[in-house]
C-alpha positions in Angstrom: 0.0 0.0 0.0 1.5 3.4 -1.0 1.8 6.3 1.4 1.7 10.0 0.8 3.5 12.3 3.1 1.9 15.7 3.4 4.0 18.5 4.9 2.6 21.6 6.4 3.4 24.8 4.5 5.3 26.2 7.5 7.6 23.1 7.5 7.9 22.5 3.8 9.5 25.9 2.9 12.4 25.7 5.4 13.0 22.1 4.3 13.1 23.1 0.6 15.6 25.9 1.4 17.8 23.5 3.3 17.8 21.0 0.5 18.6 23.7 -2.0 21.5 24.9 0.1 22.8 21.3 0.4 22.7 20.8 -3.4 24.3 24.2 -4.1 27.1 23.5 -1.6 27.9 20.1 -3.0 28.2 21.6 -6.5 30.8 24.1 -5.3 29.1 26.8 -7.3 32.2 29.0 -7.8 33.7 30.6 -10.9 36.5 28.3 -11.9 39.1 27.7 -14.7 38.2 24.6 -16.7 41.9 23.8 -17.3 43.4 24.0 -13.8 47.0 22.8 -14.5 49.6 23.9 -17.2 53.3 23.7 -18.0 55.6 26.7 -17.6 56.8 28.2 -20.8 53.8 27.0 -22.8 50.7 28.4 -24.3 47.5 28.3 -22.2 43.8 28.5 -23.0 41.9 29.8 -20.0 38.2 29.0 -19.9 36.3 30.7 -17.0 33.1 28.8 -16.2 30.3 30.8 -14.7 27.6 28.5 -13.3 25.4 31.0 -11.4 24.4 34.6 -11.0 24.4 36.7 -7.8 21.7 34.9 -5.9 18.9 34.8 -8.5 20.1 37.8 -10.4 21.5 37.5 -13.9 25.2 38.1 -14.7 25.8 41.2 -16.8 29.6 41.7 -16.6 32.7 39.7 -15.8 36.2 41.2 -15.1 39.2 39.0 -14.7 42.6 40.2 -13.5 45.6 38.6 -15.1 48.5 37.7 -12.8 52.1 38.6 -13.5 53.9 36.0 -15.7 50.9 35.4 -17.9 51.6 37.4 -21.1 50.4 37.9 -24.6 46.7 37.6 -23.4 44.0 37.7 -26.1 40.3 37.2 -25.2 37.9 35.3 -27.4 35.0 37.5 -28.7 31.6 36.5 -27.4 28.3 37.2 -29.2 26.2 39.7 -27.3 29.0 40.8 -25.1 31.5 43.7 -25.4 35.2 43.2 -24.5 37.3 45.9 -22.8 41.0 45.5 -22.1 43.2 47.3 -19.6 46.9 47.1 -20.4 50.0 48.1 -18.5 53.7 47.4 -18.0 55.0 44.0 -16.8 57.3 43.8 -13.8 60.0 42.6 -16.2 60.6 41.8 -19.9 59.5 38.4 -20.9 61.3 36.6 -23.9 59.0 35.4 -26.7 59.6 33.0 -29.5 59.0 35.6 -32.1 59.8 39.3 -32.0 61.1 41.4 -29.2 60.7 40.6 -25.5 57.2 41.5 -24.1 57.4 44.5 -21.7 53.7 45.3 -21.4 50.3 43.7 -22.1 46.8 43.0 -20.9 46.2 43.3 -17.2 42.4 42.9 -17.1 39.7 41.6 -19.4 36.1 42.8 -19.0 33.1 41.2 -20.8 30.0 43.3 -20.4 26.7 44.2 -21.9 25.4 40.6 -22.0 22.8 38.8 -19.9 23.4 35.4 -18.4 20.4 34.3 -16.3 21.0 32.4 -13.1 19.4 29.3 -14.6 22.1 28.9 -17.2 25.9 28.6 -17.3 28.4 30.0 -19.8 32.1 30.2 -20.5 34.5 33.1 -21.1 37.7 32.3 -22.9 41.2 33.8 -23.4 44.6 32.5 -24.6 48.0 33.5 -23.2 51.6 32.4 -22.8 53.0 31.3 -19.4 56.4 32.5 -18.5 59.0 30.1 -17.3 59.1 32.3 -14.1 55.8 30.9 -12.9 57.0 27.3 -12.7 55.7 25.7 -9.5 53.3 28.5 -8.7 49.6 28.7 -8.1 48.3 31.6 -10.1 45.1 33.3 -9.0 42.8 35.0 -11.5 40.5 37.2 -9.4 37.1 37.7 -11.0 34.6 40.5 -10.3 31.1 39.3 -11.3 28.5 42.0 -11.8 24.8 41.2 -11.9 21.5 43.1 -12.5 21.3 43.2 -8.7 24.5 43.2 -6.7 27.9 41.7 -7.5 30.3 39.0 -6.3 34.1 39.4 -5.9 35.8 36.1 -6.5 39.2 37.2 -5.1 39.9 35.3 -1.9 43.1 33.3 -1.6 42.9 29.5 -1.3 45.4 28.1 1.2 46.2 24.4 0.9 45.1 22.4 3.9 42.5 25.1 5.0 38.8 25.3 4.2 37.9 26.8 0.8 36.8 30.4 1.3 33.3 31.5 0.3 34.5 33.5 -2.7 37.8 31.9 -3.9 39.6 33.3 -6.9 40.0 30.8 -9.8 43.5 29.2 -9.6 45.9 27.8 -12.2 48.5 25.4 -10.9 51.7 25.6 -12.9 54.0 22.5 -12.9 57.5 22.8 -11.5 60.4 23.4 -13.8 62.5 20.3 -14.6 66.1 20.2 -15.4 65.5 16.9 -17.2 64.5 16.9 -20.8 60.8 16.6 -21.4 59.5 13.1 -22.1 60.2 12.1 -25.7 61.9 15.4 -26.5 65.5 14.1 -26.4 68.5 15.4 -24.6 71.0 16.3 -27.3 70.9 18.7 -30.2 71.3 17.4 -33.8 74.0 19.2 -35.8 74.9 19.3 -39.5 77.6 21.6 -40.7 77.0 24.9 -38.9 73.3 24.3 -38.3 72.2 23.1 -34.8 68.7 21.7 -34.5 67.0 21.7 -31.1 63.6 20.4 -29.6 61.9 18.9 -32.7 58.3 18.0 -32.0 54.8 17.5 -33.6 51.2 17.4 -32.4 49.0 14.4 -32.7 46.3 14.7 -35.4 42.5 13.9 -35.2 41.3 11.0 -37.3 40.9 11.9 -40.9 43.3 14.9 -40.8 45.5 15.3 -43.8 48.0 17.8 -42.5 50.3 18.1 -39.5 52.7 20.7 -38.2 56.4 20.2 -37.3 58.2 22.5 -34.9 61.9 23.0 -33.9 64.6 25.5 -33.3 67.3 26.1 -35.9 70.6 27.9 -35.0 73.2 29.0 -37.5 76.4 28.8 -35.5 78.6 29.7 -38.4 79.7 33.0 -40.0 77.9 32.6 -43.3 74.2 32.5 -44.1 72.4 29.3 -44.9 68.9 28.1 -45.9 66.5 25.3 -45.1 65.5 24.4 -48.6 63.5 21.2 -48.4 61.9 18.6 -46.1 61.0 15.0 -46.8 59.2 12.4 -44.7 57.6 9.0 -45.4 54.4 9.9 -43.5 53.4 12.7 -45.9 53.1 13.1 -49.6 54.6 16.6 -49.4 56.3 18.8 -46.8 57.1 22.5 -46.9 58.1 25.4 -44.7 55.1 27.6 -44.1 54.5 30.9 -42.3 51.4 31.8 -40.4 50.8 35.5 -39.8 48.1 38.0 -38.8 47.2 40.9 -41.2 44.3 43.2 -40.7 42.7 40.9 -38.2 42.9 37.9 -40.6 45.1 34.9 -40.0 46.9 33.8 -43.2 49.3 31.0 -44.1 51.7 30.7 -47.0 54.6 28.6 -48.2 58.0 30.1 -47.8 59.4 30.4 -51.3 63.2 30.0 -51.9 64.0 28.5 -48.6 64.0 29.6 -44.9 66.8 32.1 -44.4 69.2 31.3 -41.5 71.4 34.3 -40.7 74.9 33.6 -39.2 74.9 33.6 -35.4 71.0 33.7 -35.3 68.3 31.3 -34.3 64.9 30.8 -36.0 62.0 29.2 -34.0 59.5 27.1 -35.9 56.5 27.1 -33.6 52.7 27.2 -33.6 51.6 30.6 -34.8 54.6 31.4 -37.0 57.1 29.6 -39.2 56.5 25.8 -39.1 57.0 22.6 -41.2 53.7 21.7 -42.9 53.3 17.9 -43.6 50.6 17.5 -46.2 48.7 14.4 -47.6 49.3 12.4 -44.4 49.4 8.7 -44.9 48.2 7.9 -41.4 47.0 9.8 -38.3 49.7 10.8 -35.8 49.2 9.5 -32.2 50.8 10.8 -29.0 54.0 8.9 -28.4 54.7 8.3 -32.1 58.1 9.3 -33.6 58.2 10.8 -37.0 61.4 10.6 -39.1 62.1 13.5 -41.5 65.1 14.6 -43.6 66.0 18.3 -43.6 68.1 19.7 -46.5 70.1 22.9 -46.0 71.7 24.8 -48.9 75.2 24.7 -47.4 75.1 22.3 -44.4 73.6 19.5 -46.4 71.1 16.7 -45.3 70.3 15.6 -41.8 67.8 13.1 -40.4 65.7 14.4 -37.5 63.2 12.5 -35.2 60.1 14.4 -34.3 58.4 13.0 -31.1 54.6 13.4 -31.3 52.9 15.2 -28.4 49.2 15.3 -27.6 46.5 17.1 -29.7 46.6 20.8 -28.7 49.9 20.5 -26.8 51.9 23.7 -26.3 55.5 24.2 -27.2 58.1 22.7 -24.7 59.9 25.3 -22.5 63.4 26.0 -23.7 65.6 28.8 -22.4 62.7 30.7 -20.8 61.1 31.5 -24.2 57.3 30.9 -24.4 55.3 29.1 -26.9 53.0 31.0 -29.2 49.2 30.5 -29.1 47.8 27.4 -30.5 46.2 27.3 -33.9 
């Protein structure tokens, strides 16, 4: 025989509030970073997940403060929201893979003008590079959440071993620096003639992909110029040196004609977002842990075989000498 439990109105409401509080507490309804760990000296995609408003009030603006050592920040546009950036000088100059060291950049990002009801969640995204200086640190990204009624300042520090505060700042934990070579990256440079080749690597490819990028650092240790004139590999029907660049807000990619110039005493980084080796008409997908063999041909130094360890899909560049990887593409 079934039973029906009838609660008086005076008792039912307090019970409902208690149950709601229990569920909300168990869900840890804070603003958090989706990717909570990263490597120093790599690119980073920060995704701020907003799961609630201020009480029942809809979110209308979000401002995140960028910590020192997180450089080259670029937010992702968001339909229905306006983005405002505050920039300023860094505490020091940070070396970058391409161009001059970065001495200033974005300090805060503000998304505003939208409306995110309390019943829904959304994500706010930016990309950046992590300095080698932040190795082993927990980086806080304080967030001010403004709503139709009221606001919430997610800026309290989280201390390991202590209770989580009521309004903790989103935190990114950066791995400690290692003096050992990264797994699969090799410990010794390859050299042919006056050309030194460091840190070759590739990214894994999704199934069905027909192109892959190869990355490395080339240093001309001699007193005469040289060129990287061709690449050959058994995994691809064709391989070329390509350059990716931004012009008038449009990302373009082109083959480098005539070979990649290597000035005497200078280094050229082939990395995501700039110069890179483009492997086309792939004969098979590349999986993390694979090793790709390729032959590089230089105008003066001659031929050399290079092994490219394959890292995960979306992996950032390995840290090398404090320089930071460019943004993923």
